C-alpha positions in Angstrom: 71.5 -49.9 -35.7 74.1 -52.2 -37.4 77.8 -52.1 -36.5 80.2 -50.6 -39.0 82.8 -53.3 -38.6 82.8 -56.7 -37.0 85.9 -58.9 -36.4 85.1 -62.5 -35.5 86.7 -65.9 -35.2 89.5 -64.1 -33.2 91.5 -64.7 -30.1 90.8 -61.4 -28.5 93.0 -60.3 -25.6 90.9 -57.4 -24.2 93.3 -56.4 -21.4 90.1 -55.9 -19.4 90.2 -57.8 -16.1 86.4 -58.2 -16.0 86.4 -60.0 -19.4 89.9 -60.8 -20.5 89.0 -62.9 -23.5 86.5 -62.9 -26.3 85.9 -64.2 -29.9 84.5 -61.2 -31.6 84.2 -57.4 -31.5 81.9 -54.9 -33.1 82.7 -51.3 -33.8 80.3 -48.4 -34.6 81.6 -44.9 -35.3 84.6 -44.3 -33.2 83.5 -46.6 -30.3 83.5 -50.3 -29.4 79.9 -51.5 -29.5 80.2 -55.0 -28.1 82.8 -57.6 -27.2 81.8 -61.3 -26.9 81.2 -64.6 -28.6 81.0 -65.1 -32.3 77.3 -65.7 -32.6 76.2 -62.7 -30.5 78.5 -60.3 -32.2 77.7 -61.4 -35.7 74.1 -60.6 -35.0 75.1 -57.0 -34.9 76.2 -57.1 -38.6 73.9 -55.6 -41.2 74.0 -55.3 -45.0 76.6 -52.4 -44.8 78.7 -53.9 -42.0 82.3 -54.9 -42.9 82.9 -58.4 -41.5 86.5 -59.6 -41.0 87.3 -63.2 -40.3 90.4 -63.2 -38.1 91.1 -66.9 -38.7 92.0 -67.5 -35.1 94.6 -64.7 -35.0 95.0 -62.3 -32.0 93.2 -59.0 -31.6 94.5 -56.5 -29.1 93.9 -52.9 -28.1 96.0 -50.7 -30.5 99.6 -50.4 -29.3 100.6 -47.3 -27.3 104.2 -46.4 -27.9 105.0 -44.6 -24.6 108.3 -42.9 -25.7 109.3 -41.9 -29.2 110.3 -39.0 -31.4 108.0 -38.7 -34.4 109.7 -36.0 -36.4 113.2 -37.4 -36.0 111.9 -40.9 -36.7 110.0 -39.7 -39.7 113.1 -38.0 -41.1 115.2 -41.1 -40.4 113.0 -43.2 -42.8 114.8 -41.4 -45.6 118.3 -41.4 -44.2 121.1 -44.0 -44.3 120.7 -46.7 -41.7 123.9 -48.2 -40.4 122.1 -50.7 -38.2 124.2 -53.9 -38.1 127.1 -52.4 -40.1 130.4 -53.3 -38.6 134.0 -52.6 -39.7 135.6 -49.8 -41.7 135.2 -51.5 -45.1 131.4 -52.1 -44.6 131.0 -48.5 -43.2 132.8 -47.1 -46.2 130.7 -49.0 -48.7 127.5 -48.0 -47.1 128.4 -44.3 -46.9 129.8 -44.1 -50.5 126.8 -45.9 -51.9 124.4 -43.5 -50.1 126.4 -40.5 -51.2 126.3 -41.7 -54.9 122.5 -42.2 -54.7 122.0 -38.7 -53.1 124.2 -36.3 -55.0 122.3 -33.1 -54.1 122.0 -33.5 -50.3 123.7 -30.6 -48.5 124.6 -32.9 -45.6 124.7 -36.6 -45.8 123.3 -38.1 -42.6 123.5 -41.7 -41.3 121.7 -43.1 -38.3 122.3 -46.0 -35.8 126.1 -46.0 -36.0 127.3 -48.1 -33.1 129.9 -46.7 -30.8 132.0 -49.7 -31.7 131.3 -49.6 -35.5 135.0 -49.8 -36.2 135.9 -52.2 -33.4 135.5 -52.5 -29.7 138.8 -50.6 -29.1 138.9 -48.0 -31.8 136.8 -44.8 -31.5 135.7 -43.0 -34.7 137.3 -39.7 -35.5 136.9 -37.2 -38.4 140.1 -38.7 -39.9 138.3 -42.1 -40.4 135.4 -40.3 -42.1 137.7 -38.2 -44.3 139.1 -41.5 -45.7 135.6 -42.4 -46.7 134.2 -39.1 -48.0 136.4 -36.1 -47.7 134.6 -33.7 -50.1 131.0 -33.7 -48.9 129.7 -32.9 -45.4 128.9 -36.1 -43.6 127.6 -36.9 -40.1 126.7 -40.2 -38.6 124.7 -40.5 -35.4 124.8 -43.1 -32.6 121.7 -45.2 -32.0 121.0 -43.2 -28.8 121.2 -39.9 -30.7 123.3 -38.4 -28.0 126.6 -38.7 -29.9 127.5 -38.0 -33.5 130.7 -38.1 -35.6 131.4 -35.6 -38.5 134.1 -35.4 -41.1 136.4 -32.4 -41.4 134.5 -30.5 -44.1 131.3 -30.8 -42.0 133.1 -29.4 -39.0 134.6 -26.6 -41.0 131.3 -25.5 -42.6 129.6 -25.7 -39.2 132.3 -23.4 -37.8 133.3 -25.8 -35.0 136.5 -27.3 -36.2 138.3 -25.0 -33.7 135.9 -26.1 -31.0 133.2 -24.0 -29.2 131.6 -23.7 -25.7 128.4 -25.7 -26.1 127.2 -25.6 -22.5 127.0 -28.0 -19.5 126.7 -31.6 -20.4 127.6 -31.1 -24.1 131.0 -31.4 -25.7 132.9 -31.0 -28.9 135.7 -33.5 -28.3 139.1 -32.0 -29.1 142.1 -33.8 -30.5 145.7 -33.6 -29.6 146.2 -31.3 -32.6 144.0 -28.7 -31.0 141.2 -29.2 -33.5 137.8 -31.0 -33.0 138.4 -34.7 -33.5 135.0 -35.3 -35.0 133.0 -36.6 -32.0 130.1 -34.5 -30.9 128.4 -35.2 -27.6 124.8 -34.1 -27.0 122.5 -31.9 -28.9 124.3 -28.5 -28.5 127.4 -30.0 -30.0 125.6 -31.8 -32.8 123.3 -28.9 -33.8 125.8 -26.8 -35.8 126.4 -29.7 -38.2 122.8 -31.0 -38.2 121.5 -27.5 -39.2 123.1 -27.9 -42.6 120.8 -30.8 -43.4 117.9 -30.7 -45.9 115.5 -30.2 -42.9 117.8 -27.6 -41.3 117.9 -29.8 -38.2 114.3 -28.9 -37.3 113.5 -32.4 -36.4 115.9 -32.2 -33.4 114.7 -28.9 -31.9 111.9 -30.4 -29.8 114.2 -33.0 -28.1 117.4 -30.9 -28.1 116.5 -27.4 -27.2 112.8 -27.3 -26.4 112.6 -24.5 -28.9 111.1 -23.8 -32.3 112.7 -22.9 -35.6 113.2 -19.2 -36.1 112.5 -19.0 -39.8 110.6 -21.6 -41.8 109.5 -20.9 -45.4 106.1 -22.2 -46.6 108.0 -24.7 -48.8 110.1 -26.0 -45.9 107.0 -26.4 -43.7 105.2 -28.3 -46.4 108.2 -30.6 -46.8 108.2 -31.2 -43.0 104.5 -31.9 -43.1 105.0 -34.5 -45.8 107.8 -36.2 -43.8 105.5 -36.3 -40.7 102.7 -37.9 -42.7 105.0 -40.7 -43.8 106.1 -41.3 -40.3 102.5 -41.3 -39.0 101.5 -43.8 -41.7 104.5 -46.0 -40.7 103.3 -46.0 -37.1 99.8 -47.1 -38.2 101.4 -49.9 -40.3 102.9 -51.3 -37.1 99.6 -51.5 -35.2 100.3 -48.3 -33.2 97.1 -46.3 -32.5 98.7 -44.0 -29.8 102.1 -42.6 -29.2 103.7 -40.3 -26.6 106.0 -38.0 -28.6 108.9 -36.8 -26.4 109.7 -33.9 -28.7 108.3 -30.8 -27.0 107.9 -27.9 -29.3 105.1 -25.8 -30.7 106.2 -26.3 -34.3 105.4 -30.0 -34.2 102.2 -29.5 -32.3 100.9 -27.1 -34.8 101.8 -29.3 -37.8 100.1 -32.3 -36.1 97.1 -30.1 -35.3 96.8 -29.1 -39.0 97.0 -32.7 -40.1 94.2 -33.6 -37.7 92.0 -30.8 -38.9 92.6 -31.3 -42.6 93.2 -35.0 -43.1 92.7 -36.6 -39.6 95.6 -38.0 -37.7 95.9 -41.8 -38.1 97.4 -42.1 -34.6 96.6 -40.4 -31.3 99.4 -38.1 -30.1 100.5 -37.0 -26.6 103.3 -34.4 -26.4 105.0 -32.6 -23.6 106.3 -29.1 -23.0 110.1 -29.5 -23.0 111.7 -27.6 -20.1 115.4 -26.9 -20.4 117.8 -25.8 -17.7 118.1 -22.2 -19.1 114.3 -21.6 -19.0 112.7 -19.6 -16.2 110.3 -21.4 -13.9 107.6 -19.0 -15.0 107.5 -20.7 -18.4 105.5 -23.6 -16.8 102.6 -21.3 -16.1 103.0 -18.9 -19.0 103.7 -21.4 -21.7 103.3 -25.1 -20.7 99.9 -24.5 -19.1 98.7 -22.5 -22.1 99.7 -25.4 -24.5 97.9 -27.8 -22.2 94.7 -25.8 -22.6 95.1 -25.3 -26.4 95.8 -28.9 -27.3 93.4 -31.0 -25.3 91.5 -33.5 -27.4 91.5 -37.3 -27.6 93.6 -37.1 -30.8 96.2 -34.5 -29.8 97.2 -33.6 -26.2 100.0 -31.6 -24.6 99.6 -32.2 -20.9 102.9 -33.0 -19.3 106.5 -31.6 -18.9 109.6 -33.3 -20.3 113.2 -32.8 -19.0 116.7 -34.2 -19.4 118.6 -34.9 -16.3 121.7 -36.5 -18.0 123.0 -37.9 -21.3 124.1 -41.4 -22.1 126.6 -43.8 -20.7 128.6 -44.5 -23.9 129.1 -40.7 -24.3 130.2 -40.4 -20.6 127.4 -37.9 -20.1 125.1 -40.1 -17.9 125.2 -39.4 -14.2 126.1 -42.1 -11.7 126.1 -42.3 -7.9 129.6 -43.7 -8.0 132.4 -43.2 -10.6 132.4 -44.7 -14.1 134.2 -48.0 -13.8 136.7 -47.1 -16.6 137.2 -43.4 -15.5 137.9 -42.9 -11.8 136.9 -39.5 -10.6 134.1 -39.0 -13.1 130.5 -39.5 -12.2 128.9 -37.3 -14.9 127.4 -33.9 -14.7 123.7 -33.4 -14.3 121.9 -30.9 -16.5 119.8 -29.6 -13.6 120.9 -28.9 -10.0 118.9 -30.7 -7.4 117.2 -27.5 -6.2 116.4 -26.4 -9.8 114.8 -29.7 -10.7 112.9 -29.9 -7.4 111.4 -26.5 -8.2 110.4 -27.6 -11.7 108.8 -30.8 -10.5 106.9 -29.1 -7.7 105.6 -26.3 -9.9 104.6 -28.5 -12.8 102.7 -30.8 -10.5 101.1 -27.8 -8.8 99.8 -26.8 -12.2 98.4 -30.3 -12.8 101.0 -31.5 -15.2 102.9 -34.7 -14.7 106.7 -34.7 -15.3 108.7 -37.2 -17.4 112.5 -37.1 -17.1 115.3 -38.7 -19.1 117.5 -40.3 -16.5 120.1 -42.9 -17.6 122.5 -43.3 -14.7 121.5 -44.2 -11.2 122.7 -40.8 -10.0 120.3 -39.1 -12.3 117.5 -41.5 -11.4 118.0 -40.6 -7.7 117.8 -36.9 -8.4 114.5 -37.3 -10.2 113.0 -39.4 -7.4 114.2 -36.7 -4.9 112.4 -34.1 -7.0 109.2 -36.1 -7.0 109.4 -36.5 -3.2 109.9 -32.7 -3.0 106.7 -32.2 -5.0 104.8 -34.6 -2.8 106.0 -32.7 0.3 104.9 -29.4 -1.2 101.7 -30.4 -3.0 100.5 -33.4 -1.2 100.2 -37.0 -2.5 98.2 -36.2 -5.7 97.7 -38.6 -8.6 100.4 -37.1 -10.7 101.7 -40.1 -12.6 105.2 -38.7 -12.9 107.7 -40.8 -14.9 111.4 -41.6 -15.2 112.5 -42.4 -18.7 115.0 -45.1 -19.5 116.4 -46.0 -16.0 119.3 -47.9 -17.5 120.8 -48.3 -14.1 119.1 -48.0 -10.7 120.8 -47.9 -7.3 119.5 -50.6 -5.0 118.5 -48.0 -2.4 116.2 -46.4 -4.9 114.2 -49.4 -6.2 111.5 -49.2 -3.6 111.1 -45.5 -4.0 109.3 -45.9 -7.4 106.3 -47.5 -5.6 106.6 -45.2 -2.6 106.4 -42.1 -4.8 104.0 -43.5 -7.4 106.7 -43.0 -10.1 106.2 -44.8 -13.4 109.2 -46.7 -14.9 109.2 -45.9 -18.6 111.7 -48.4 -20.1 112.8 -49.7 -23.5 113.4 -53.5 -23.9 115.3 -52.8 -27.1 118.0 -50.9 -25.3 120.0 -53.4 -23.2 123.4 -54.1 -24.9 123.3 -57.6 -26.4 119.6 -57.1 -27.3 118.2 -55.9 -30.7 121.6 -56.2 -32.3 123.4 -53.8 -29.9 127.0 -54.5 -28.9 127.9 -55.2 -25.3 130.8 -52.8 -25.3 131.7 -50.2 -24.3 128.6 -50.2 -22.1 129.5 -53.1 -19.8 133.0 -51.8 -19.2 131.8 -48.2 -18.5 129.2 -49.1 -15.9 131.3 -51.8 -14.3 130.6 -55.4 -13.1 129.0 -54.3 -9.8 126.2 -52.4 -11.6 125.3 -55.1 -14.1 122.6 -56.7 -11.9 120.6 -53.5 -11.7 121.0 -52.4 -15.3 117.7 -52.4 -17.4 116.1 -54.0 -14.4 112.5 -53.8 -15.4 111.3 -57.0 -13.7 113.2 -56.0 -10.5 111.2 -52.7 -10.5 107.9 -54.5 -11.3 108.5 -57.0 -8.5 109.1 -54.1 -6.1 105.7 -52.6 -7.0 106.6 -50.1 -9.7 104.2 -49.4 -12.6 105.9 -49.9 -15.9 105.3 -48.8 -19.5 107.3 -50.0 -22.6 108.5 -48.3 -25.7 111.3 -48.1 -28.2 112.5 -44.5 -28.1 112.3 -44.6 -32.0 114.4 -43.7 -33.9 116.9 -44.6 -31.2 115.7 -48.2 -31.7 113.5 -49.8 -34.4 109.9 -49.0 -33.8 107.9 -52.2 -34.4 106.1 -53.0 -31.1 106.1 -56.7 -31.7 109.9 -56.8 -31.9 110.0 -54.8 -28.7 107.6 -57.2 -27.0 109.8 -60.1 -28.1 112.9 -58.4 -26.8 111.2 -57.9 -23.4 110.4 -61.6 -23.2 113.8 -62.9 -24.4 116.2 -60.7 -22.6 119.4 -62.7 -21.9 121.5 -62.0 -18.8 125.1 -60.9 -19.2 126.3 -63.4 -16.6 125.0 -66.5 -14.9 124.6 -64.7 -11.5 122.4 -61.9 -12.9 118.7 -61.8 -12.2 116.2 -62.8 -14.9 114.5 -59.6 -16.1 112.0 -61.2 -18.5 108.3 -60.4 -18.0 105.3 -62.6 -19.0 103.4 -62.0 -22.2 100.4 -60.4 -20.3 102.7 -58.1 -18.3 104.5 -57.0 -21.5 101.2 -56.5 -23.4 99.8 -54.4 -20.5 102.9 -52.2 -20.6 102.2 -51.5 -24.3 98.4 -51.0 -24.0 96.4 -50.6 -20.8 99.1 -49.1 -18.6 100.3 -46.7 -21.3 96.7 -45.4 -21.5 96.6 -45.1 -17.7 99.8 -43.0 -17.8 98.0 -40.6 -20.1 94.9 -40.3 -17.8 92.9 -42.0 -20.6 92.2 -45.4 -18.9 88.5 -44.6 -18.9 88.3 -44.7 -22.7 91.2 -46.6 -24.3 93.9 -49.2 -23.6 91.3 -52.1 -23.2 88.7 -53.5 -25.6 85.4 -52.8 -23.8 82.0 -51.5 -24.9 81.9 -47.7 -25.0 85.7 -47.4 -25.3 87.4 -45.8 -28.3 87.7 -48.0 -31.3 91.5 -48.5 -31.3 92.2 -52.0 -32.4 94.9 -54.1 -34.0 94.5 -57.5 -35.7 97.7 -59.5 -35.9 98.8 -62.1 -38.5 98.7 -65.0 -36.0 98.1 -66.1 -32.4 100.6 -64.3 -30.2 99.9 -66.7 -27.3 100.8 -69.7 -29.4 103.9 -68.0 -30.7 107.3 -68.6 -29.1 108.7 -65.4 -27.6 111.7 -65.5 -29.9 109.3 -65.6 -32.9 106.9 -62.8 -31.9 108.8 -60.3 -34.0 107.8 -62.4 -37.1 104.1 -61.6 -36.5 102.8 -58.5 -38.1 99.7 -56.3 -38.0 97.0 -57.2 -40.6 94.6 -54.4 -39.7 95.0 -51.3 -37.6 91.9 -49.3 -36.6 92.2 -45.9 -34.8 89.2 -43.9 -33.7 87.0 -46.3 -35.7 88.9 -45.7 -39.0 91.0 -48.3 -40.8 94.5 -46.6 -40.8 96.4 -49.6 -42.1 95.5 -52.8 -43.9 98.0 -55.4 -45.1 98.1 -55.4 -48.8 95.9 -52.3 -49.0 97.8 -49.5 -47.3 95.7 -46.9 -45.6 
């Protein structure tokens, strides 16, 4: 039987140690038929076979984005981006132009507003935003999505101008006049304003509360589905064939399941059950395990548990072992006690579900590693593939513990200040000079035996994997005495393909280009090995294939 599709004249990086390179690949149905030389693979082409001449460009396993937020990212495609905007005048023009172009939006929302968007010394307040747009509710969100700023009318309509108790680790920052100053820290503080948006804030529920929307009309659900489909198509256009969606709610799972059953998902999706600190431990068996059994295909899976241990450094909600450098006496406040998290990790692992935990500060990272050790002591050293997400700072005493506990370091090369257009301040000042060498220290962790996966945390950072790969390979130290954290091209590609599949327990069928494996392939516009690291972002996907289907083709769409 002839192959359905053959790509030849390529520089194929298979990520398979047994056969790392090839010239051509044949696909039949949703599987890889053969990988090898041009002549032998072209023999598999028949009259109906589509034959693609790669022209010497690179072919890779489809990219696997190991940490992102599909619903929020999809929504952000239609919102104002303030990426790269700096200064009051530029901010004002961007917001007013967006408002004029969108006269009917109930809440104007802008994304990727740097903490230093005004300057390195002046923090945004509602008064700044009122000078720009006083008569329509407006909220702008920091790149990390853990802090937002709203104008007075938005705070009034949300009922939080007078402040409100929003729970541990969340804060409506108050001004000297006794009213909210406009800064909203973490999801509980942001949600009252976000719920006024055209989506009702539903895109933030999976990451913020772990819950589901209470009331959604058929029209609202249809609109959410349409937004998701645009986001999925965008992923495919970037060469992504798999992503691990860190939003854990049933609403998104059911929409994705419906898309798969009616139109077919263009990307494979793995999602967690989001465990919050107010949820009973019994939810893991009564809900998470049920979701795991219900969503268990190669296209849509829900087989792990996600938690937040802390917030973010710039919002002063990350948790450190020692005090913030600029704020003596403050280390941050964890969202789980040590005992509570140990119980969650132990129970989730007992039920066969790995755990992934957002931990920014070295204090939060330590608490997570303690929990994984507690699970090992209770359950034995099973192959759980537990993860720590972000690891912006790691304490030197904890570096070796990643390998010792088998914990995966899930990191984002787009996040270090000074990379991907991000400012250095206030981050460097907040963590302090002594912690710089162990901030975003992915090579240090790899050299110590840790397993690493890479991602962007979209929409926190731009999604294109090729840009992220370039960032990983061009990371510049903040000082001459700092260690070089750059990885090689092969190490970086593995963190975006083979290792990400391994984390999902799918290393037996994806993540490498090998006969019998799932046909998830991306053809690039050039030879990535012959491209300077600083130019890798200029490459682009030409053809994306997921499950044997062409999901994106340059110039031709899906």
